[in-house]
PyMOL CGO cylinders between C-alpha atoms (Angstrom):
from pymol import cmd
from pymol.cgo import CYLINDER

trace = [
    CYLINDER, 42.20, -58.69, 124.59, 43.22, -59.05, 120.96, 0.3, 1, 1, 1, 1, 1, 1,
    CYLINDER, 43.22, -59.05, 120.96, 43.94, -62.54, 119.72, 0.3, 1, 1, 1, 1, 1, 1,
    CYLINDER, 43.94, -62.54, 119.72, 46.19, -63.24, 116.77, 0.3, 1, 1, 1, 1, 1, 1,
    CYLINDER, 46.19, -63.24, 116.77, 44.67, -64.65, 113.60, 0.3, 1, 1, 1, 1, 1, 1,
    CYLINDER, 44.67, -64.65, 113.60, 46.38, -67.81, 112.48, 0.3, 1, 1, 1, 1, 1, 1,
    CYLINDER, 46.38, -67.81, 112.48, 48.22, -67.40, 109.19, 0.3, 1, 1, 1, 1, 1, 1,
    CYLINDER, 48.22, -67.40, 109.19, 46.32, -70.45, 107.94, 0.3, 1, 1, 1, 1, 1, 1,
    CYLINDER, 46.32, -70.45, 107.94, 43.01, -68.59, 108.27, 0.3, 1, 1, 1, 1, 1, 1,
    CYLINDER, 43.01, -68.59, 108.27, 44.02, -65.62, 106.08, 0.3, 1, 1, 1, 1, 1, 1,
    CYLINDER, 44.02, -65.62, 106.08, 43.28, -67.37, 102.74, 0.3, 1, 1, 1, 1, 1, 1,
    CYLINDER, 43.28, -67.37, 102.74, 39.89, -68.46, 104.09, 0.3, 1, 1, 1, 1, 1, 1,
    CYLINDER, 39.89, -68.46, 104.09, 39.08, -64.87, 105.19, 0.3, 1, 1, 1, 1, 1, 1,
    CYLINDER, 39.08, -64.87, 105.19, 40.20, -63.49, 101.81, 0.3, 1, 1, 1, 1, 1, 1,
    CYLINDER, 40.20, -63.49, 101.81, 38.18, -66.09, 99.98, 0.3, 1, 1, 1, 1, 1, 1,
    CYLINDER, 38.18, -66.09, 99.98, 35.08, -65.34, 102.01, 0.3, 1, 1, 1, 1, 1, 1,
    CYLINDER, 35.08, -65.34, 102.01, 35.44, -61.55, 101.61, 0.3, 1, 1, 1, 1, 1, 1,
    CYLINDER, 35.44, -61.55, 101.61, 36.12, -61.96, 97.89, 0.3, 1, 1, 1, 1, 1, 1,
    CYLINDER, 36.12, -61.96, 97.89, 32.98, -64.10, 97.51, 0.3, 1, 1, 1, 1, 1, 1,
    CYLINDER, 32.98, -64.10, 97.51, 30.81, -61.56, 99.24, 0.3, 1, 1, 1, 1, 1, 1,
    CYLINDER, 30.81, -61.56, 99.24, 32.15, -58.81, 96.94, 0.3, 1, 1, 1, 1, 1, 1,
    CYLINDER, 32.15, -58.81, 96.94, 31.36, -60.90, 93.81, 0.3, 1, 1, 1, 1, 1, 1,
    CYLINDER, 31.36, -60.90, 93.81, 27.83, -61.52, 95.10, 0.3, 1, 1, 1, 1, 1, 1,
    CYLINDER, 27.83, -61.52, 95.10, 27.34, -57.75, 95.66, 0.3, 1, 1, 1, 1, 1, 1,
    CYLINDER, 27.34, -57.75, 95.66, 28.55, -57.01, 92.12, 0.3, 1, 1, 1, 1, 1, 1,
    CYLINDER, 28.55, -57.01, 92.12, 25.68, -59.15, 90.75, 0.3, 1, 1, 1, 1, 1, 1,
    CYLINDER, 25.68, -59.15, 90.75, 23.10, -56.95, 92.47, 0.3, 1, 1, 1, 1, 1, 1,
    CYLINDER, 23.10, -56.95, 92.47, 21.46, -54.46, 90.15, 0.3, 1, 1, 1, 1, 1, 1,
    CYLINDER, 21.46, -54.46, 90.15, 22.23, -50.79, 90.59, 0.3, 1, 1, 1, 1, 1, 1,
    CYLINDER, 22.23, -50.79, 90.59, 19.16, -48.82, 91.68, 0.3, 1, 1, 1, 1, 1, 1,
    CYLINDER, 19.16, -48.82, 91.68, 18.86, -46.19, 89.01, 0.3, 1, 1, 1, 1, 1, 1,
    CYLINDER, 18.86, -46.19, 89.01, 16.83, -43.01, 89.37, 0.3, 1, 1, 1, 1, 1, 1,
    CYLINDER, 16.83, -43.01, 89.37, 15.74, -40.90, 86.44, 0.3, 1, 1, 1, 1, 1, 1,
    CYLINDER, 15.74, -40.90, 86.44, 17.97, -37.88, 87.22, 0.3, 1, 1, 1, 1, 1, 1,
    CYLINDER, 17.97, -37.88, 87.22, 20.99, -40.21, 87.03, 0.3, 1, 1, 1, 1, 1, 1,
    CYLINDER, 20.99, -40.21, 87.03, 20.19, -40.77, 83.32, 0.3, 1, 1, 1, 1, 1, 1,
    CYLINDER, 20.19, -40.77, 83.32, 21.00, -37.13, 82.48, 0.3, 1, 1, 1, 1, 1, 1,
    CYLINDER, 21.00, -37.13, 82.48, 24.68, -36.44, 81.75, 0.3, 1, 1, 1, 1, 1, 1,
    CYLINDER, 24.68, -36.44, 81.75, 26.40, -33.71, 83.81, 0.3, 1, 1, 1, 1, 1, 1,
    CYLINDER, 26.40, -33.71, 83.81, 26.96, -31.73, 80.61, 0.3, 1, 1, 1, 1, 1, 1,
    CYLINDER, 26.96, -31.73, 80.61, 23.18, -31.35, 80.27, 0.3, 1, 1, 1, 1, 1, 1,
    CYLINDER, 23.18, -31.35, 80.27, 22.61, -30.34, 83.91, 0.3, 1, 1, 1, 1, 1, 1,
    CYLINDER, 22.61, -30.34, 83.91, 23.25, -26.67, 83.37, 0.3, 1, 1, 1, 1, 1, 1,
    CYLINDER, 23.25, -26.67, 83.37, 20.81, -23.96, 84.24, 0.3, 1, 1, 1, 1, 1, 1,
    CYLINDER, 20.81, -23.96, 84.24, 18.43, -23.27, 81.40, 0.3, 1, 1, 1, 1, 1, 1,
    CYLINDER, 18.43, -23.27, 81.40, 18.45, -19.77, 80.10, 0.3, 1, 1, 1, 1, 1, 1,
    CYLINDER, 18.45, -19.77, 80.10, 15.58, -17.76, 81.50, 0.3, 1, 1, 1, 1, 1, 1,
    CYLINDER, 15.58, -17.76, 81.50, 14.12, -15.33, 79.02, 0.3, 1, 1, 1, 1, 1, 1,
    CYLINDER, 14.12, -15.33, 79.02, 11.63, -12.69, 80.18, 0.3, 1, 1, 1, 1, 1, 1,
    CYLINDER, 11.63, -12.69, 80.18, 8.17, -13.63, 78.88, 0.3, 1, 1, 1, 1, 1, 1,
    CYLINDER, 8.17, -13.63, 78.88, 9.32, -16.89, 77.34, 0.3, 1, 1, 1, 1, 1, 1,
    CYLINDER, 9.32, -16.89, 77.34, 6.68, -19.46, 76.75, 0.3, 1, 1, 1, 1, 1, 1,
    CYLINDER, 6.68, -19.46, 76.75, 7.26, -23.25, 77.24, 0.3, 1, 1, 1, 1, 1, 1,
    CYLINDER, 7.26, -23.25, 77.24, 7.07, -23.88, 73.49, 0.3, 1, 1, 1, 1, 1, 1,
    CYLINDER, 7.07, -23.88, 73.49, 10.12, -21.67, 72.92, 0.3, 1, 1, 1, 1, 1, 1,
    CYLINDER, 10.12, -21.67, 72.92, 12.44, -24.29, 74.41, 0.3, 1, 1, 1, 1, 1, 1,
    CYLINDER, 12.44, -24.29, 74.41, 14.74, -25.75, 71.78, 0.3, 1, 1, 1, 1, 1, 1,
    CYLINDER, 14.74, -25.75, 71.78, 13.61, -29.05, 70.11, 0.3, 1, 1, 1, 1, 1, 1,
    CYLINDER, 13.61, -29.05, 70.11, 14.46, -32.24, 72.08, 0.3, 1, 1, 1, 1, 1, 1,
    CYLINDER, 14.46, -32.24, 72.08, 15.02, -30.24, 75.29, 0.3, 1, 1, 1, 1, 1, 1,
    CYLINDER, 15.02, -30.24, 75.29, 12.64, -29.65, 78.16, 0.3, 1, 1, 1, 1, 1, 1,
    CYLINDER, 12.64, -29.65, 78.16, 13.17, -27.03, 80.82, 0.3, 1, 1, 1, 1, 1, 1,
    CYLINDER, 13.17, -27.03, 80.82, 12.08, -28.24, 84.20, 0.3, 1, 1, 1, 1, 1, 1,
    CYLINDER, 12.08, -28.24, 84.20, 12.80, -26.28, 87.38, 0.3, 1, 1, 1, 1, 1, 1,
    CYLINDER, 12.80, -26.28, 87.38, 15.56, -24.32, 85.62, 0.3, 1, 1, 1, 1, 1, 1,
    CYLINDER, 15.56, -24.32, 85.62, 17.51, -27.36, 84.36, 0.3, 1, 1, 1, 1, 1, 1,
    CYLINDER, 17.51, -27.36, 84.36, 17.83, -28.47, 80.79, 0.3, 1, 1, 1, 1, 1, 1,
    CYLINDER, 17.83, -28.47, 80.79, 17.33, -32.07, 79.82, 0.3, 1, 1, 1, 1, 1, 1,
    CYLINDER, 17.33, -32.07, 79.82, 18.09, -33.32, 76.35, 0.3, 1, 1, 1, 1, 1, 1,
    CYLINDER, 18.09, -33.32, 76.35, 19.11, -36.12, 74.09, 0.3, 1, 1, 1, 1, 1, 1,
    CYLINDER, 19.11, -36.12, 74.09, 22.41, -37.45, 75.40, 0.3, 1, 1, 1, 1, 1, 1,
    CYLINDER, 22.41, -37.45, 75.40, 22.71, -40.73, 77.41, 0.3, 1, 1, 1, 1, 1, 1,
    CYLINDER, 22.71, -40.73, 77.41, 25.06, -41.32, 80.36, 0.3, 1, 1, 1, 1, 1, 1,
    CYLINDER, 25.06, -41.32, 80.36, 27.68, -43.52, 78.65, 0.3, 1, 1, 1, 1, 1, 1,
    CYLINDER, 27.68, -43.52, 78.65, 28.68, -45.25, 81.92, 0.3, 1, 1, 1, 1, 1, 1,
    CYLINDER, 28.68, -45.25, 81.92, 25.22, -46.90, 82.11, 0.3, 1, 1, 1, 1, 1, 1,
    CYLINDER, 25.22, -46.90, 82.11, 25.90, -49.00, 79.02, 0.3, 1, 1, 1, 1, 1, 1,
    CYLINDER, 25.90, -49.00, 79.02, 26.00, -52.66, 79.92, 0.3, 1, 1, 1, 1, 1, 1,
    CYLINDER, 26.00, -52.66, 79.92, 25.05, -52.13, 83.59, 0.3, 1, 1, 1, 1, 1, 1,
    CYLINDER, 25.05, -52.13, 83.59, 22.54, -54.30, 85.41, 0.3, 1, 1, 1, 1, 1, 1,
    CYLINDER, 22.54, -54.30, 85.41, 20.01, -51.80, 86.74, 0.3, 1, 1, 1, 1, 1, 1,
    CYLINDER, 20.01, -51.80, 86.74, 16.70, -51.61, 88.65, 0.3, 1, 1, 1, 1, 1, 1,
    CYLINDER, 16.70, -51.61, 88.65, 14.60, -48.61, 87.75, 0.3, 1, 1, 1, 1, 1, 1,
    CYLINDER, 14.60, -48.61, 87.75, 11.12, -47.46, 88.79, 0.3, 1, 1, 1, 1, 1, 1,
    CYLINDER, 11.12, -47.46, 88.79, 8.64, -46.06, 86.25, 0.3, 1, 1, 1, 1, 1, 1,
    CYLINDER, 8.64, -46.06, 86.25, 5.42, -46.39, 84.40, 0.3, 1, 1, 1, 1, 1, 1,
    CYLINDER, 5.42, -46.39, 84.40, 4.78, -48.57, 81.41, 0.3, 1, 1, 1, 1, 1, 1,
    CYLINDER, 4.78, -48.57, 81.41, 3.55, -47.21, 78.06, 0.3, 1, 1, 1, 1, 1, 1,
    CYLINDER, 3.55, -47.21, 78.06, 2.53, -50.22, 75.93, 0.3, 1, 1, 1, 1, 1, 1,
    CYLINDER, 2.53, -50.22, 75.93, 3.70, -50.22, 72.33, 0.3, 1, 1, 1, 1, 1, 1,
    CYLINDER, 3.70, -50.22, 72.33, 1.97, -53.39, 71.07, 0.3, 1, 1, 1, 1, 1, 1,
    CYLINDER, 1.97, -53.39, 71.07, 0.59, -56.56, 72.58, 0.3, 1, 1, 1, 1, 1, 1,
    CYLINDER, 0.59, -56.56, 72.58, -0.20, -59.95, 71.21, 0.3, 1, 1, 1, 1, 1, 1,
    CYLINDER, -0.20, -59.95, 71.21, -3.74, -61.26, 70.82, 0.3, 1, 1, 1, 1, 1, 1,
    CYLINDER, -3.74, -61.26, 70.82, -3.82, -62.32, 74.48, 0.3, 1, 1, 1, 1, 1, 1,
    CYLINDER, -3.82, -62.32, 74.48, -2.79, -58.88, 75.69, 0.3, 1, 1, 1, 1, 1, 1,
    CYLINDER, -2.79, -58.88, 75.69, 0.76, -59.84, 76.57, 0.3, 1, 1, 1, 1, 1, 1,
    CYLINDER, 0.76, -59.84, 76.57, 3.53, -57.26, 76.13, 0.3, 1, 1, 1, 1, 1, 1,
    CYLINDER, 3.53, -57.26, 76.13, 7.03, -58.07, 74.96, 0.3, 1, 1, 1, 1, 1, 1,
    CYLINDER, 7.03, -58.07, 74.96, 8.13, -54.48, 74.52, 0.3, 1, 1, 1, 1, 1, 1,
    CYLINDER, 8.13, -54.48, 74.52, 7.13, -51.09, 76.00, 0.3, 1, 1, 1, 1, 1, 1,
    CYLINDER, 7.13, -51.09, 76.00, 8.40, -47.65, 76.91, 0.3, 1, 1, 1, 1, 1, 1,
    CYLINDER, 8.40, -47.65, 76.91, 9.28, -46.92, 80.53, 0.3, 1, 1, 1, 1, 1, 1,
    CYLINDER, 9.28, -46.92, 80.53, 8.70, -43.36, 81.62, 0.3, 1, 1, 1, 1, 1, 1,
    CYLINDER, 8.70, -43.36, 81.62, 9.20, -41.42, 84.86, 0.3, 1, 1, 1, 1, 1, 1,
    CYLINDER, 9.20, -41.42, 84.86, 5.58, -40.34, 85.37, 0.3, 1, 1, 1, 1, 1, 1,
    CYLINDER, 5.58, -40.34, 85.37, 2.10, -41.69, 84.62, 0.3, 1, 1, 1, 1, 1, 1,
    CYLINDER, 2.10, -41.69, 84.62, 0.63, -40.70, 81.31, 0.3, 1, 1, 1, 1, 1, 1,
    CYLINDER, 0.63, -40.70, 81.31, 3.90, -39.63, 79.67, 0.3, 1, 1, 1, 1, 1, 1,
    CYLINDER, 3.90, -39.63, 79.67, 3.97, -40.27, 75.92, 0.3, 1, 1, 1, 1, 1, 1,
    CYLINDER, 3.97, -40.27, 75.92, 0.17, -40.44, 75.83, 0.3, 1, 1, 1, 1, 1, 1,
    CYLINDER, 0.17, -40.44, 75.83, -0.12, -36.65, 75.88, 0.3, 1, 1, 1, 1, 1, 1,
    CYLINDER, -0.12, -36.65, 75.88, 2.22, -34.64, 73.76, 0.3, 1, 1, 1, 1, 1, 1,
    CYLINDER, 2.22, -34.64, 73.76, 5.01, -33.72, 74.05, 0.3, 1, 1, 1, 1, 1, 1,
    CYLINDER, 5.01, -33.72, 74.05, 6.75, -36.86, 75.36, 0.3, 1, 1, 1, 1, 1, 1,
    CYLINDER, 6.75, -36.86, 75.36, 9.58, -36.64, 77.83, 0.3, 1, 1, 1, 1, 1, 1,
    CYLINDER, 9.58, -36.64, 77.83, 13.06, -36.05, 76.29, 0.3, 1, 1, 1, 1, 1, 1,
    CYLINDER, 13.06, -36.05, 76.29, 14.93, -39.08, 74.88, 0.3, 1, 1, 1, 1, 1, 1,
    CYLINDER, 14.93, -39.08, 74.88, 17.13, -39.48, 77.94, 0.3, 1, 1, 1, 1, 1, 1,
    CYLINDER, 17.13, -39.48, 77.94, 14.05, -39.70, 80.18, 0.3, 1, 1, 1, 1, 1, 1,
    CYLINDER, 14.05, -39.70, 80.18, 12.46, -42.62, 78.28, 0.3, 1, 1, 1, 1, 1, 1,
    CYLINDER, 12.46, -42.62, 78.28, 13.62, -46.23, 78.18, 0.3, 1, 1, 1, 1, 1, 1,
    CYLINDER, 13.62, -46.23, 78.18, 12.70, -48.71, 75.40, 0.3, 1, 1, 1, 1, 1, 1,
    CYLINDER, 12.70, -48.71, 75.40, 12.20, -52.04, 77.21, 0.3, 1, 1, 1, 1, 1, 1,
    CYLINDER, 12.20, -52.04, 77.21, 12.21, -55.53, 75.69, 0.3, 1, 1, 1, 1, 1, 1,
    CYLINDER, 12.21, -55.53, 75.69, 11.23, -58.55, 77.72, 0.3, 1, 1, 1, 1, 1, 1,
    CYLINDER, 11.23, -58.55, 77.72, 12.59, -62.08, 77.84, 0.3, 1, 1, 1, 1, 1, 1,
    CYLINDER, 12.59, -62.08, 77.84, 9.14, -63.37, 78.81, 0.3, 1, 1, 1, 1, 1, 1,
    CYLINDER, 9.14, -63.37, 78.81, 5.87, -61.66, 77.74, 0.3, 1, 1, 1, 1, 1, 1,
    CYLINDER, 5.87, -61.66, 77.74, 4.07, -59.78, 80.51, 0.3, 1, 1, 1, 1, 1, 1,
    CYLINDER, 4.07, -59.78, 80.51, 0.39, -59.18, 81.11, 0.3, 1, 1, 1, 1, 1, 1,
    CYLINDER, 0.39, -59.18, 81.11, -0.04, -55.49, 82.04, 0.3, 1, 1, 1, 1, 1, 1,
    CYLINDER, -0.04, -55.49, 82.04, -3.01, -55.00, 84.31, 0.3, 1, 1, 1, 1, 1, 1,
    CYLINDER, -3.01, -55.00, 84.31, -2.74, -51.19, 84.69, 0.3, 1, 1, 1, 1, 1, 1,
    CYLINDER, -2.74, -51.19, 84.69, -0.58, -48.60, 83.03, 0.3, 1, 1, 1, 1, 1, 1,
    CYLINDER, -0.58, -48.60, 83.03, -1.34, -46.18, 85.83, 0.3, 1, 1, 1, 1, 1, 1,
    CYLINDER, -1.34, -46.18, 85.83, 0.56, -48.22, 88.42, 0.3, 1, 1, 1, 1, 1, 1,
    CYLINDER, 0.56, -48.22, 88.42, 4.37, -47.88, 88.84, 0.3, 1, 1, 1, 1, 1, 1,
    CYLINDER, 4.37, -47.88, 88.84, 6.73, -50.83, 88.46, 0.3, 1, 1, 1, 1, 1, 1,
    CYLINDER, 6.73, -50.83, 88.46, 10.33, -51.74, 89.14, 0.3, 1, 1, 1, 1, 1, 1,
    CYLINDER, 10.33, -51.74, 89.14, 12.07, -53.02, 85.99, 0.3, 1, 1, 1, 1, 1, 1,
    CYLINDER, 12.07, -53.02, 85.99, 15.36, -54.92, 86.30, 0.3, 1, 1, 1, 1, 1, 1,
    CYLINDER, 15.36, -54.92, 86.30, 17.63, -55.65, 83.39, 0.3, 1, 1, 1, 1, 1, 1,
    CYLINDER, 17.63, -55.65, 83.39, 20.71, -54.66, 81.36, 0.3, 1, 1, 1, 1, 1, 1,
    CYLINDER, 20.71, -54.66, 81.36, 20.81, -51.05, 80.21, 0.3, 1, 1, 1, 1, 1, 1,
    CYLINDER, 20.81, -51.05, 80.21, 22.16, -50.14, 76.79, 0.3, 1, 1, 1, 1, 1, 1,
    CYLINDER, 22.16, -50.14, 76.79, 22.88, -46.66, 75.43, 0.3, 1, 1, 1, 1, 1, 1,
    CYLINDER, 22.88, -46.66, 75.43, 21.35, -47.29, 72.02, 0.3, 1, 1, 1, 1, 1, 1,
    CYLINDER, 21.35, -47.29, 72.02, 18.77, -45.10, 70.32, 0.3, 1, 1, 1, 1, 1, 1,
    CYLINDER, 18.77, -45.10, 70.32, 15.26, -46.23, 69.53, 0.3, 1, 1, 1, 1, 1, 1,
    CYLINDER, 15.26, -46.23, 69.53, 12.94, -44.25, 67.27, 0.3, 1, 1, 1, 1, 1, 1,
    CYLINDER, 12.94, -44.25, 67.27, 9.25, -45.14, 67.53, 0.3, 1, 1, 1, 1, 1, 1,
    CYLINDER, 9.25, -45.14, 67.53, 5.97, -43.62, 66.47, 0.3, 1, 1, 1, 1, 1, 1,
    CYLINDER, 5.97, -43.62, 66.47, 5.25, -41.93, 69.78, 0.3, 1, 1, 1, 1, 1, 1,
    CYLINDER, 5.25, -41.93, 69.78, 8.76, -41.21, 71.16, 0.3, 1, 1, 1, 1, 1, 1,
    CYLINDER, 8.76, -41.21, 71.16, 12.47, -41.61, 70.70, 0.3, 1, 1, 1, 1, 1, 1,
    CYLINDER, 12.47, -41.61, 70.70, 14.91, -42.77, 73.38, 0.3, 1, 1, 1, 1, 1, 1,
    CYLINDER, 14.91, -42.77, 73.38, 18.64, -43.06, 73.90, 0.3, 1, 1, 1, 1, 1, 1,
    CYLINDER, 18.64, -43.06, 73.90, 18.27, -46.00, 76.27, 0.3, 1, 1, 1, 1, 1, 1,
    CYLINDER, 18.27, -46.00, 76.27, 17.27, -49.61, 75.76, 0.3, 1, 1, 1, 1, 1, 1,
    CYLINDER, 17.27, -49.61, 75.76, 16.73, -52.09, 78.56, 0.3, 1, 1, 1, 1, 1, 1,
    CYLINDER, 16.73, -52.09, 78.56, 16.79, -55.91, 78.19, 0.3, 1, 1, 1, 1, 1, 1,
    CYLINDER, 16.79, -55.91, 78.19, 14.43, -56.69, 81.12, 0.3, 1, 1, 1, 1, 1, 1,
    CYLINDER, 14.43, -56.69, 81.12, 14.66, -59.82, 83.15, 0.3, 1, 1, 1, 1, 1, 1,
    CYLINDER, 14.66, -59.82, 83.15, 12.13, -58.87, 85.90, 0.3, 1, 1, 1, 1, 1, 1,
    CYLINDER, 12.13, -58.87, 85.90, 9.06, -56.72, 86.40, 0.3, 1, 1, 1, 1, 1, 1,
    CYLINDER, 9.06, -56.72, 86.40, 7.81, -56.08, 89.95, 0.3, 1, 1, 1, 1, 1, 1,
    CYLINDER, 7.81, -56.08, 89.95, 5.01, -53.92, 91.41, 0.3, 1, 1, 1, 1, 1, 1,
    CYLINDER, 5.01, -53.92, 91.41, 6.44, -50.70, 92.91, 0.3, 1, 1, 1, 1, 1, 1,
    CYLINDER, 6.44, -50.70, 92.91, 5.78, -50.63, 96.66, 0.3, 1, 1, 1, 1, 1, 1,
    CYLINDER, 5.78, -50.63, 96.66, 5.31, -47.18, 98.15, 0.3, 1, 1, 1, 1, 1, 1,
]
cmd.load_cgo(trace, "trace")
């Protein structure tokens, strides 16, 4: 049996539903590394017979037949995101606390050359300094993503993240 909803309850229902939508909008978007590559760069890489890995054009890396390069995904600018990755420290204070680092998709990236392409590295700044216990463990980083370049000594990026939270990555 279907009961009629009182017309007086409709504003309450709309208010409740609207509130739940606003709360959901404040949740960070879970971002995976492949989502940081623009569709224009997701084209099959040319396969040349006998080609060596070092013949790939500068700032591009051929992985599994796909080409990754230097362009960011513009829609990510200003979004609250949560992204997993590994920390590559840039500098720390005398107590070993980090206030900036590079976030990369796999352990050891940027330590061994060549580094990942610029759209597969994120330059991260922290509101509060963080004591890194291991750079071999993955983390979840939450913050606001910006599509701004960063050029450092060991890598360049096309993404910056203003981090508000660091959490251990749970498998």
